[in-house]
LONU-31576 format. One record per residue: residue number from 1; residue in three letters; x, y, z of N, C-alpha, C, O, CB in turn. Coordinates in Angstrom, 3 decimals, always signed. Atoms other than C-alpha are relative to their C-alpha. Last residue first. Glycine has a CB too. Layout:
BEGIN
+-----+------+----------+----------+----------+----------+----------+----------+----------+----------+----------+----------+----------+----------+----------+----------+----------+
! seq ! type !      nc1 !      nc2 !      nc3 !     cac1 !     cac2 !     cac3 !      cc1 !      cc2 !      cc3 !      oc1 !      oc2 !      oc3 !     cbc1 !     cbc2 !     cbc3 !
+-----+------+----------+----------+----------+----------+----------+----------+----------+----------+----------+----------+----------+----------+----------+----------+----------+
! NUM !  ALA !        X !        Y !        Z !        X !        Y !        Z !        X !        Y !        Z !        X !        Y !        Z !        X !        Y !        Z !
...
+-----+------+----------+----------+----------+----------+----------+----------+----------+----------+----------+----------+----------+----------+----------+----------+----------+
END
This chain:
BEGIN
+-----+------+----------+----------+----------+----------+----------+----------+----------+----------+----------+----------+----------+----------+----------+----------+----------+
! seq ! type !      nc1 !      nc2 !      nc3 !     cac1 !     cac2 !     cac3 !      cc1 !      cc2 !      cc3 !      oc1 !      oc2 !      oc3 !     cbc1 !     cbc2 !     cbc3 !
+-----+------+----------+----------+----------+----------+----------+----------+----------+----------+----------+----------+----------+----------+----------+----------+----------+
! 108 !  GLN !   -0.048 !   -0.430 !   +1.405 !   -9.162 ! +155.381 !  -74.439 !   -0.320 !   +1.461 !   -0.135 !   -0.325 !   +1.991 !   -1.246 !   -0.963 !   -0.811 !   -0.845 !
! 107 !  LEU !   -1.341 !   -0.420 !   +0.421 !   -8.153 ! +154.408 !  -70.924 !   +0.071 !   +0.463 !   -1.442 !   +1.157 !   +0.747 !   -1.946 !   +0.964 !   -1.123 !   +0.197 !
! 106 !  CYS !   -0.531 !   -1.050 !   -0.872 !  -11.511 ! +154.163 !  -69.178 !   +1.288 !   +0.603 !   -0.543 !   +1.612 !   +1.755 !   -0.255 !   +0.244 !   -0.552 !   +1.390 !
! 105 !  ASP !   +0.634 !   -1.265 !   +0.361 !  -13.065 ! +152.239 !  -72.075 !   +0.518 !   +1.174 !   +0.832 !   +0.458 !   +2.324 !   +0.399 !   -1.500 !   -0.115 !   +0.159 !
! 104 !  ARG !   -0.407 !   -0.454 !   +1.341 !  -10.572 ! +149.370 !  -71.712 !   -0.622 !   +1.348 !   -0.374 !   +0.045 !   +2.163 !   -1.012 !   -0.387 !   -1.045 !   -1.044 !
! 103 !  PHE !   -0.767 !   -1.237 !   +0.044 !  -10.962 ! +149.114 !  -67.927 !   +0.325 !   +0.525 !   -1.390 !   +0.899 !   +1.608 !   -1.505 !   +1.247 !   -0.194 !   +0.726 !
! 102 !  LYS !   +0.372 !   -1.008 !   -0.999 !  -13.710 ! +146.544 !  -67.264 !   +0.679 !   +1.348 !   -0.245 !   +0.045 !   +2.394 !   -0.101 !   +0.351 !   -0.499 !   +1.391 !
! 101 !  ILE !   +1.350 !   -0.475 !   +0.304 !  -13.266 ! +144.578 !  -70.503 !   -0.404 !   +1.121 !   +0.959 !   -1.005 !   +2.112 !   +0.545 !   -1.012 !   -1.162 !   +0.077 !
! 100 !  VAL !   -0.066 !   -0.795 !   +1.228 !   -9.517 ! +144.347 !  -69.984 !   -1.367 !   +0.570 !   -0.341 !   -1.480 !   +1.737 !   -0.715 !   +0.526 !   -0.848 !   -1.169 !
!  99 !  ALA !   -0.717 !   -1.259 !   -0.268 !   -9.892 ! +143.240 !  -66.364 !   +0.027 !   +0.891 !   -1.240 !   -0.209 !   +2.095 !   -1.143 !   +1.441 !   -0.290 !   +0.470 !
!  98 !  THR !   +0.854 !   -0.852 !   -0.830 !  -12.598 ! +140.654 !  -67.113 !   +0.674 !   +1.340 !   +0.292 !   +0.006 !   +2.373 !   +0.345 !   -0.344 !   -0.713 !   +1.315 !
!  97 !  LEU !   +1.122 !   -0.546 !   +0.764 !  -10.582 ! +139.277 !  -70.008 !   -0.882 !   +0.918 !   +0.837 !   -1.301 !   +1.975 !   +0.365 !   -0.837 !   -1.126 !   -0.567 !
!  96 !  TYR !   -0.473 !   -0.950 !   +1.010 !   -7.358 ! +138.875 !  -68.039 !   -1.170 !   +0.671 !   -0.724 !   -1.221 !   +1.895 !   -0.840 !   +0.907 !   -0.711 !   -1.017 !
!  95 !  PHE !   -0.482 !   -1.188 !   -0.719 !   -8.981 ! +137.222 !  -65.030 !   +0.394 !   +1.102 !   -0.982 !   +0.026 !   +2.266 !   -0.821 !   +1.203 !   -0.362 !   +0.902 !
!  94 !  ALA !   +1.175 !   -0.682 !   -0.548 !  -10.935 ! +134.843 !  -67.300 !   +0.407 !   +1.270 !   +0.748 !   -0.236 !   +2.309 !   +0.600 !   -0.781 !   -0.942 !   +0.938 !
!  93 !  THR !   +0.736 !   -0.621 !   +1.103 !   -7.822 ! +133.961 !  -69.277 !   -1.204 !   +0.778 !   +0.503 !   -1.458 !   +1.894 !   +0.050 !   -0.449 !   -1.058 !   -0.999 !
!  92 !  LYS !   -0.746 !   -1.174 !   +0.451 !   -5.774 ! +133.330 !  -66.153 !   -0.763 !   +0.747 !   -1.087 !   -0.845 !   +1.975 !   -1.066 !   +1.383 !   -0.410 !   -0.515 !
!  91 !  THR !   -0.935 !   +0.160 !   +1.119 !   -8.382 ! +130.951 !  -64.808 !   +0.642 !   +1.323 !   -0.398 !   +0.055 !   +2.397 !   -0.259 !   -0.715 !   -0.605 !   -1.203 !
!  90 !  ARG !   -1.204 !   +0.782 !   -0.246 !  -10.009 ! +130.677 !  -61.361 !   +1.007 !   -0.059 !   -1.149 !   +2.106 !   -0.574 !   -0.946 !   -0.393 !   -1.362 !   +0.344 !
!  89 !  MET !   -0.692 !   +0.119 !   +1.279 !  -13.001 ! +133.003 !  -60.890 !   +1.338 !   -0.699 !   +0.244 !   +1.964 !   -0.485 !   +1.282 !   +0.207 !   +1.406 !   -0.671 !
!  88 !  GLY !   -0.071 !   +1.368 !   +0.495 !  -14.812 ! +132.249 !  -57.634 !   +0.682 !   -0.187 !   -1.340 !   +0.812 !   -1.321 !   -1.801 !   -1.343 !   -0.534 !   -0.093 !
!  87 !  ARG !   +1.328 !   +0.407 !   +0.483 !  -16.072 ! +135.623 !  -56.399 !   +0.010 !   -1.390 !   -0.629 !   -1.042 !   -1.903 !   -1.010 !   -0.518 !   +1.011 !   -1.014 !
!  86 !  LEU !   +0.834 !   +0.181 !   -1.183 !  -12.876 ! +136.075 !  -54.348 !   -1.420 !   -0.434 !   -0.369 !   -2.094 !   -1.105 !   +0.412 !   -0.044 !   +1.290 !   +0.811 !
!  85 !  ALA !   -0.421 !   +1.258 !   -0.627 !  -10.895 ! +135.526 !  -57.535 !   -0.841 !   -0.295 !   +1.242 !   -1.202 !   -1.444 !   +1.493 !   +1.497 !   +0.056 !   +0.375 !
!  84 !  ALA !   +0.496 !   +1.079 !   +0.862 !  -12.886 ! +138.263 !  -59.292 !   +0.377 !   -1.363 !   +0.594 !   -0.425 !   -2.296 !   +0.557 !   +0.573 !   +0.142 !   -1.442 !
!  83 !  GLU !   +1.439 !   +0.126 !   -0.256 !  -12.239 ! +140.603 !  -56.354 !   -0.610 !   -1.130 !   -0.839 !   -1.479 !   -1.863 !   -0.365 !   -0.718 !   +1.334 !   -0.305 !
!  82 !  ILE !   +0.141 !   +0.608 !   -1.329 !   -8.505 ! +139.945 !  -56.662 !   -1.477 !   -0.209 !   +0.333 !   -1.859 !   -1.264 !   +0.841 !   +0.674 !   +0.884 !   +1.079 !
!  81 !  ILE !   -0.340 !   +1.414 !   +0.153 !   -8.627 ! +140.664 !  -60.414 !   -0.152 !   -0.735 !   +1.332 !   -0.645 !   -1.862 !   +1.361 !   +1.438 !   -0.155 !   -0.536 !
!  80 !  HIS !   +1.079 !   +0.616 !   +0.770 !  -10.454 ! +143.956 !  -59.815 !   +0.246 !   -1.503 !   -0.160 !   -0.679 !   -2.304 !   -0.025 !   -0.130 !   +0.674 !   -1.385 !
!  79 !  ASP !   +1.158 !   +0.140 !   -0.897 !   -7.999 ! +144.921 !  -57.080 !   -1.166 !   -0.683 !   -0.709 !   -1.863 !   -1.504 !   -0.112 !   -0.441 !   +1.378 !   +0.527 !
!  78 !  ALA !   -0.299 !   +1.082 !   -0.943 !   -5.092 ! +144.251 !  -59.440 !   -1.178 !   -0.248 !   +0.935 !   -1.557 !   -1.396 !   +1.168 !   +1.258 !   +0.330 !   +0.816 !
!  77 !  VAL !   +0.085 !   +1.240 !   +0.775 !   -6.639 ! +146.438 !  -62.160 !   +0.240 !   -1.198 !   +0.917 !   -0.481 !   -2.193 !   +0.843 !   +1.025 !   +0.006 !   -1.171 !
!  76 !  LEU !   +1.413 !   +0.232 !   +0.317 !   -7.217 ! +149.233 !  -59.649 !   -0.199 !   -1.307 !   -0.766 !   -1.119 !   -2.071 !   -0.476 !   -0.558 !   +1.168 !   -0.816 !
!  75 !  GLU !   +0.660 !   +0.457 !   -1.217 !   -3.667 ! +148.894 !  -58.296 !   -1.485 !   -0.266 !   -0.238 !   -2.034 !   -1.227 !   +0.302 !   +0.176 !   +1.030 !   +1.111 !
!  74 !  THR !   -0.435 !   +1.376 !   -0.204 !   -2.219 ! +149.130 !  -61.792 !   -0.685 !   -0.580 !   +1.231 !   -1.111 !   -1.734 !   +1.226 !   +1.535 !   -0.075 !   +0.147 !
!  73 !  MET !   +0.786 !   +0.809 !   +0.928 !   -4.305 ! +152.274 !  -62.316 !   +0.379 !   -1.477 !   +0.117 !   -0.489 !   -2.344 !   +0.023 !   +0.203 !   +0.490 !   -1.447 !
!  72 !  PRO !   +1.334 !   +0.251 !   -0.539 !   -2.845 ! +153.851 !  -59.179 !   -0.865 !   -0.877 !   -0.915 !   -1.697 !   -1.644 !   -0.431 !   -0.700 !   +1.317 !   +0.246 !
!  71 !  ASN !   +0.982 !   -0.653 !   +0.849 !   +0.692 ! +153.407 !  -60.533 !   -1.385 !   -0.312 !   +0.559 !   -1.709 !   -1.483 !   +0.759 !   +0.133 !   -0.465 !   -1.491 !
!  70 !  GLU !   +0.803 !   -0.804 !   -0.920 !   +3.774 ! +152.491 !  -58.559 !   -0.973 !   +0.849 !   -0.809 !   -0.694 !   +2.004 !   -1.132 !   +0.904 !   +0.899 !   +0.902 !
!  69 !  GLY !   -0.767 !   -0.641 !   -1.064 !   +5.007 ! +149.893 !  -60.978 !   -0.926 !   +0.740 !   +0.924 !   -2.079 !   +0.352 !   +1.108 !   +1.050 !   +0.952 !   -0.573 !
!  68 !  ILE !   -0.128 !   +0.909 !   -1.129 !   +3.814 ! +148.475 !  -64.259 !   +0.906 !   +0.664 !   +1.029 !   +2.028 !   +1.062 !   +0.716 !   +0.564 !   -1.394 !   -0.443 !
!  67 !  SER !   -1.374 !   +0.267 !   -0.393 !   +2.757 ! +151.199 !  -66.640 !   +0.008 !   -0.873 !   +1.247 !   -0.793 !   -0.693 !   +2.164 !   +0.770 !   +1.316 !   +0.248 !
!  66 !  VAL !   -0.225 !   -0.470 !   -1.366 !   -0.775 ! +150.827 !  -67.912 !   +1.429 !   -0.344 !   +0.384 !   +1.861 !   -1.486 !   +0.232 !   -1.023 !   -0.635 !   +1.005 !
!  65 !  GLY !   -0.981 !   -1.078 !   +0.049 !   -1.055 ! +150.526 !  -71.682 !   +0.275 !   +0.612 !   +1.363 !   +0.679 !   +1.771 !   +1.464 !   -0.464 !   +1.067 !   -0.942 !
!  64 !  LEU !   +0.654 !   -1.275 !   -0.321 !   -4.285 ! +148.536 !  -71.441 !   +0.960 !   +1.190 !   -0.069 !   +0.529 !   +2.342 !   -0.010 !   -0.616 !   -0.072 !   +1.387 !
!  63 !  VAL !   +1.018 !   -0.267 !   +1.018 !   -2.737 ! +145.571 !  -73.244 !   -0.665 !   +1.356 !   +0.228 !   -0.962 !   +2.078 !   -0.723 !   -1.058 !   -1.111 !   -0.001 !
!  62 !  ARG !   -0.655 !   -0.243 !   +1.296 !   +0.402 ! +145.660 !  -71.083 !   -1.020 !   +0.384 !   -1.068 !   -0.808 !   +1.340 !   -1.814 !   +0.785 !   -1.248 !   -0.449 !
!  61 !  CYS !   -0.680 !   -1.301 !   -0.061 !   -1.579 ! +146.091 !  -67.864 !   +0.695 !   +0.326 !   -1.318 !   +0.659 !   +1.467 !   -1.778 !   +1.021 !   +0.015 !   +1.144 !
!  60 !  ALA !   +1.017 !   -1.057 !   +0.066 !   -3.907 ! +143.243 !  -68.795 !   +0.657 !   +1.376 !   +0.019 !   +0.263 !   +2.267 !   -0.734 !   -0.997 !   -0.129 !   +1.172 !
!  59 !  GLN !   +0.544 !   -0.070 !   +1.361 !   -1.014 ! +140.905 !  -69.567 !   -0.996 !   +1.149 !   -0.133 !   -0.957 !   +1.901 !   -1.107 !   -0.676 !   -1.329 !   -0.379 !
!  58 !  GLY !   -1.050 !   -0.476 !   +0.908 !   +0.779 ! +141.658 !  -66.294 !   -0.504 !   +0.168 !   -1.420 !   -0.225 !   +1.177 !   -2.067 !   +1.173 !   -0.956 !   +0.010 !
!  57 !  LEU !   -0.264 !   -1.408 !   -0.321 !   -2.401 ! +141.321 !  -64.246 !   +1.050 !   +0.583 !   -0.938 !   +0.873 !   +1.680 !   -1.469 !   +0.461 !   +0.145 !   +1.462 !
!  56 !  ALA !   +1.104 !   -0.791 !   +0.562 !   -3.359 ! +138.087 !  -65.998 !   +0.211 !   +1.484 !   +0.255 !   -0.065 !   +2.309 !   -0.615 !   -1.345 !   -0.449 !   +0.595 !
!  55 !  ALA !   -0.169 !   +0.008 !   +1.458 !   +0.057 ! +136.585 !  -65.251 !   -1.081 !   +0.846 !   -0.664 !   -0.802 !   +1.606 !   -1.592 !   -0.042 !   -1.446 !   -0.547 !
!  54 !  SER !   -1.147 !   -0.848 !   +0.336 !   -0.218 ! +137.643 !  -61.611 !   +0.218 !   +0.090 !   -1.504 !   +0.481 !   +1.167 !   -2.040 !   +1.260 !   -0.530 !   +0.670 !
!  53 !  MET !   +0.396 !   -1.390 !   -0.237 !   -3.721 ! +136.185 !  -61.239 !   +1.124 !   +0.956 !   -0.396 !   +0.876 !   +1.990 !   -1.017 !   -0.380 !   +0.209 !   +1.480 !
!  52 !  ALA !   +0.965 !   -0.358 !   +1.046 !   -2.679 ! +132.876 !  -62.820 !   -0.412 !   +1.470 !   +0.128 !   -0.514 !   +2.178 !   -0.874 !   -1.247 !   -0.914 !   +0.077 !
!  51 !  GLU !   -0.749 !   -0.054 !   +1.260 !   +0.402 ! +132.654 !  -60.575 !   -0.917 !   +0.423 !   -1.154 !   -0.534 !   +1.245 !   -1.987 !   +0.647 !   -1.376 !   -0.305 !
!  50 !  LEU !   -0.795 !   -1.234 !   -0.022 !   -1.654 ! +133.535 !  -57.505 !   +0.793 !   +0.162 !   -1.288 !   +0.935 !   +1.273 !   -1.798 !   +0.951 !   +0.007 !   +1.205 !
!  49 !  LEU !   +0.940 !   -1.090 !   +0.256 !   -4.127 ! +130.784 !  -58.438 !   +0.739 !   +1.340 !   -0.005 !   +0.454 !   +2.202 !   -0.836 !   -1.131 !   +0.009 !   +1.060 !
!  48 !  GLU !   +0.404 !   +0.075 !   +1.411 !   -1.334 ! +128.248 !  -58.712 !   -0.944 !   +1.134 !   -0.362 !   -0.841 !   +1.714 !   -1.443 !   -0.666 !   -1.347 !   -0.297 !
!  47 !  SER !   -1.064 !   -0.492 !   +0.880 !   +0.191 ! +129.385 !  -55.396 !   -0.378 !   -0.044 !   -1.482 !   +0.005 !   +0.849 !   -2.238 !   +1.257 !   -0.810 !   +0.220 !
!  46 !  ASP !   -1.055 !   +0.996 !   +0.224 !   -2.999 ! +129.023 !  -53.366 !   +0.963 !   +0.504 !   -1.075 !   +0.657 !   +1.442 !   -1.812 !   -0.611 !   -1.373 !   -0.415 !
!  45 !  PHE !   +0.284 !   +0.827 !   +1.162 !   -4.878 ! +132.163 !  -52.334 !   +1.120 !   -1.020 !   -0.159 !   +2.239 !   -0.792 !   +0.300 !   -0.153 !   +0.866 !   -1.283 !
!  44 !  ALA !   -0.946 !   +1.109 !   +0.166 !   -5.049 ! +134.125 !  -49.092 !   -0.454 !   -0.869 !   -1.166 !   -1.610 !   -1.287 !   -1.226 !   +0.114 !   -0.846 !   +1.309 !
!  43 !  GLU !   +0.461 !   +1.140 !   +0.774 !   -6.693 ! +137.540 !  -48.783 !   +1.107 !   -1.057 !   -0.083 !   +2.295 !   -0.733 !   -0.092 !   -0.438 !   +0.446 !   -1.415 !
!  42 !  ASN !   +0.144 !   +1.128 !   -0.919 !   -5.791 ! +139.910 !  -45.958 !   -0.448 !   -1.260 !   -0.723 !   -0.797 !   -2.252 !   -0.083 !   -0.990 !   +0.342 !   +1.102 !
!  41 !  ARG !   +0.112 !   -0.565 !   -1.336 !   -4.426 ! +142.751 !  -48.091 !   -0.068 !   -1.142 !   +1.010 !   +0.951 !   -1.495 !   +1.602 !   -1.247 !   +0.925 !   +0.117 !
!  40 !  LEU !   +0.888 !   +0.732 !   -0.909 !   -3.156 ! +141.556 !  -51.425 !   -0.020 !   +0.678 !   +1.363 !   +0.985 !   +1.227 !   +1.815 !   +0.447 !   -1.475 !   +0.137 !
!  39 !  PHE !   +1.286 !   -0.693 !   -0.080 !   -1.666 ! +144.154 !  -53.782 !   -0.988 !   -0.700 !   +0.937 !   -2.079 !   -0.189 !   +1.189 !   -0.608 !   +0.115 !   -1.384 !
!  38 !  ARG !   -0.199 !   -1.290 !   -0.680 !   +1.955 ! +143.051 !  -53.260 !   -1.293 !   +0.805 !   +0.133 !   -1.345 !   +1.773 !   +0.892 !   +1.031 !   +0.824 !   -0.750 !
!  37 !  THR !   -0.087 !   +0.154 !   -1.455 !   +0.919 ! +139.495 !  -54.049 !   +0.186 !   +1.328 !   +0.726 !   -0.276 !   +1.481 !   +1.857 !   +1.140 !   -0.926 !   +0.350 !
!  36 !  ILE !   +1.183 !   -0.579 !   -0.625 !   -0.210 ! +140.402 !  -57.580 !   +0.108 !   -0.009 !   +1.529 !   -0.669 !   +0.670 !   +2.201 !   -1.249 !   -0.760 !   -0.441 !
!  35 !  THR !   +0.714 !   +0.991 !   -0.807 !   +3.171 ! +139.848 !  -59.106 !   -1.126 !   +0.690 !   +0.749 !   -1.007 !   +1.840 !   +1.169 !   +0.960 !   -0.718 !   +0.991 !
!  34 !  LEU !   +0.851 !   -0.517 !   -1.058 !   +4.515 ! +141.913 !  -61.995 !   -0.648 !   -1.147 !   +0.761 !   -1.159 !   -2.087 !   +0.153 !   -1.069 !   +0.936 !   -0.574 !
!  33 !  GLU !   +1.419 !   +0.286 !   +0.145 !   +7.309 ! +140.447 !  -64.054 !   -0.763 !   +0.491 !   +1.227 !   -0.260 !   +0.441 !   +2.350 !   -0.230 !   -1.509 !   -0.213 !
!  32 !  CYS !   +0.688 !   -1.199 !   +0.481 !  +10.665 ! +142.218 !  -63.760 !   -1.495 !   -0.228 !   -0.179 !   -2.247 !   +0.732 !   -0.345 !   +0.607 !   +0.457 !   -1.313 !
!  31 !  ALA !   +0.490 !   -0.809 !   -1.116 !  +11.941 ! +139.386 !  -61.569 !   -0.766 !   +1.235 !   -0.459 !   -1.515 !   +1.823 !   +0.322 !   +1.155 !   +0.421 !   +0.873 !
!  30 !  ALA !   -0.946 !   -1.000 !   -0.476 !  +12.252 ! +137.107 !  -64.569 !   -0.649 !   +0.905 !   +1.034 !   -1.867 !   +1.080 !   +1.053 !   +0.538 !   +0.829 !   -1.167 !
!  29 !  LYS !   -0.007 !   -1.228 !   +0.779 !   +9.808 ! +134.266 !  -64.845 !   +0.954 !   +0.998 !   +0.623 !   +1.183 !   +0.989 !   +1.832 !   -1.412 !   +0.594 !   -0.100 !
!  28 !  ARG !   +1.124 !   -0.884 !   -0.296 !  +10.799 ! +131.072 !  -63.143 !   +0.102 !   +1.248 !   -0.847 !   +1.151 !   +1.550 !   -1.414 !   -0.042 !   +0.365 !   +1.496 !
!  27 !  GLY !   +1.054 !   +0.175 !   +0.978 !  +13.054 ! +128.468 !  -64.687 !   -1.222 !   +0.859 !   +0.277 !   -2.240 !   +0.728 !   -0.402 !   -0.399 !   -1.430 !   -0.053 !
!  26 !  GLN !   +1.001 !   +0.917 !   -0.528 !  +15.260 ! +128.184 !  -61.601 !   -1.147 !   -0.219 !   -0.977 !   -2.039 !   -1.018 !   -0.694 !   -0.538 !   +0.520 !   +1.314 !
!  25 !  LYS !   -0.500 !   +1.367 !   -0.030 !  +18.192 ! +129.669 !  -63.515 !   -1.006 !   -1.001 !   +0.541 !   -0.942 !   -2.179 !   +0.189 !   +1.241 !   -0.059 !   +0.818 !
!  24 !  ASN !   -1.212 !   +0.138 !   -0.787 !  +16.305 ! +132.857 !  -64.376 !   +0.384 !   -1.466 !   +0.057 !   -0.244 !   -2.285 !   -0.614 !   -0.188 !   +0.577 !   +1.421 !
!  23 !  THR !   +0.115 !   +0.824 !   -1.198 !  +13.886 ! +133.305 !  -67.220 !   +1.302 !   +0.005 !   +0.772 !   +2.367 !   +0.286 !   +0.221 !   -0.396 !   -1.433 !   -0.362 !
!  22 !  ARG !   +1.218 !   -0.317 !   -0.757 !  +13.293 ! +135.919 !  -69.918 !   -0.127 !   -0.798 !   +1.295 !   -0.999 !   -0.499 !   +2.110 !   -1.213 !   -0.252 !   -0.860 !
!  21 !  ARG !   -0.091 !   -1.384 !   -0.504 !  +16.846 ! +135.869 !  -71.326 !   -1.175 !   +0.341 !   +0.897 !   -1.036 !   +1.153 !   +1.812 !   +0.063 !   +0.994 !   -1.164 !
!  20 !  ASP !   -1.053 !   -0.060 !   -1.017 !  +16.749 ! +132.081 !  -71.595 !   +0.142 !   +1.395 !   +0.586 !   +0.375 !   +1.542 !   +1.786 !   +1.327 !   -0.445 !   -0.590 !
!  19 !  VAL !   +0.540 !   +0.603 !   -1.224 !  +13.419 ! +132.234 !  -73.426 !   +1.028 !   +0.067 !   +1.119 !   +0.679 !   +0.375 !   +2.258 !   -0.423 !   -1.464 !   -0.251 !
!  18 !  TYR !   +1.012 !   -0.911 !   -0.537 !  +14.846 ! +134.656 !  -76.008 !   -0.550 !   -0.528 !   +1.319 !   -0.670 !   +0.221 !   +2.288 !   -1.143 !   +0.198 !   -1.011 !
!  17 !  SER !   -0.741 !   -1.129 !   -0.581 !  +17.919 ! +132.487 !  -76.499 !   -0.948 !   +0.998 !   +0.628 !   -0.679 !   +1.527 !   +1.707 !   +0.857 !   +0.694 !   -1.065 !
!  16 !  ARG !   -0.593 !   +0.490 !   -1.253 !  +15.672 ! +129.457 !  -77.016 !   +0.790 !   +1.119 !   +0.689 !   +0.731 !   +1.252 !   +1.911 !   +0.924 !   -1.221 !   -0.272 !
!  15 !  PHE !   +1.077 !   +0.062 !   -0.981 !  +13.664 ! +131.383 !  -79.615 !   +0.544 !   -0.450 !   +1.350 !   +0.168 !   +0.100 !   +2.385 !   -1.114 !   -0.948 !   -0.475 !
!  14 !  SER !   +0.326 !   -1.380 !   -0.355 !  +16.816 ! +132.274 !  -81.513 !   -1.090 !   +0.041 !   +1.060 !   -1.036 !   +0.849 !   +1.988 !   -0.439 !   +0.786 !   -1.239 !
!  13 !  GLY !   -1.105 !   -0.512 !   -0.815 !  +17.948 ! +128.641 !  -81.430 !   -0.252 !   +1.431 !   +0.447 !   +0.053 !   +1.789 !   +1.585 !   +1.310 !   -0.074 !   -0.776 !
!  12 !  LEU !   +0.141 !   +0.603 !   -1.329 !  +14.543 ! +127.502 !  -82.663 !   +1.102 !   +0.479 !   +0.937 !   +0.855 !   +0.711 !   +2.121 !   +0.026 !   -1.531 !   -0.099 !
!  11 !  ARG !   +1.134 !   -0.655 !   -0.658 !  +14.767 ! +129.978 !  -85.556 !   -0.216 !   -0.552 !   +1.408 !   -0.498 !   +0.204 !   +2.337 !   -1.277 !   -0.177 !   -0.835 !
!  10 !  ASP !   -0.415 !   -1.362 !   -0.331 !  +18.245 ! +128.728 !  -86.512 !   -1.113 !   +0.742 !   +0.753 !   -0.844 !   +1.435 !   +1.734 !   +0.382 !   +0.770 !   -1.282 !
!   9 !  THR !   -0.956 !   +0.111 !   -1.099 !  +17.151 ! +125.092 !  -86.385 !   +0.444 !   +1.385 !   +0.466 !   +0.568 !   +1.626 !   +1.667 !   +1.220 !   -0.837 !   -0.427 !
!   8 !  LEU !   +0.762 !   +0.369 !   -1.185 !  +14.122 ! +125.909 !  -88.550 !   +0.915 !   -0.087 !   +1.221 !   +0.566 !   +0.407 !   +2.293 !   -0.726 !   -1.336 !   -0.222 !
!   7 !  GLU !   +0.772 !   -1.173 !   -0.393 !  +16.296 ! +127.733 !  -91.089 !   -0.795 !   -0.277 !   +1.284 !   -0.844 !   +0.560 !   +2.185 !   -0.950 !   +0.421 !   -1.139 !
!   6 !  TYR !   -0.937 !   -0.955 !   -0.592 !  +18.768 ! +124.831 !  -91.210 !   -0.745 !   +1.240 !   +0.511 !   -0.454 !   +1.738 !   +1.598 !   +1.077 !   +0.408 !   -1.032 !
!   5 !  SER !   -0.408 !   +0.562 !   -1.279 !  +15.947 ! +122.337 !  -91.783 !   +0.949 !   +0.961 !   +0.724 !   +0.829 !   +1.170 !   +1.931 !   +0.672 !   -1.375 !   -0.203 !
!   4 !  ASP !   +1.140 !   -0.134 !   -0.907 !  +14.487 ! +124.489 !  -94.538 !   +0.355 !   -0.486 !   +1.398 !   -0.007 !   +0.146 !   +2.391 !   -1.206 !   -0.779 !   -0.535 !
!   3 !  ALA !   +0.086 !   -1.420 !   -0.336 !  +17.897 ! +124.767 !  -96.203 !   -1.154 !   +0.260 !   +0.972 !   -1.022 !   +1.059 !   +1.899 !   -0.178 !   +0.843 !   -1.278 !
!   2 !  LEU !   -1.042 !   -0.248 !   -0.987 !  +18.294 ! +120.984 !  -96.059 !   -0.024 !   +1.465 !   +0.449 !   +0.215 !   +1.764 !   +1.619 !   +1.382 !   -0.363 !   -0.575 !
!   1 !  MET !   +0.349 !   +0.740 !   -1.188 !  +14.965 ! +120.563 !  -97.824 !   +1.016 !   +0.260 !   +1.115 !   +0.642 !   +0.533 !   +2.256 !   -0.088 !   -1.492 !   -0.313 !
+-----+------+----------+----------+----------+----------+----------+----------+----------+----------+----------+----------+----------+----------+----------+----------+----------+
END
């Protein structure tokens, strides 16, 4: 019982260290995370929606094997997510799934 408690405490400490490395002092995601704002043209979205779109873009790019950075494929995925938001989509999961479904066959 005591060994289990020690193991759990150790695992939680390791997880906390991981989270600390991934966040800055303000608790926001590290700067290495991809944001969709650089792909916006004249569109305006609220901050919560931008956060959901950015998270979906990062997840979709990782799953699709698209390098994050100056990459035409990243821009295509971002444009698809932006268009989905303009059509009324609002959740991170929906943005992510629509992007992966749209581009998964293109990259295999």
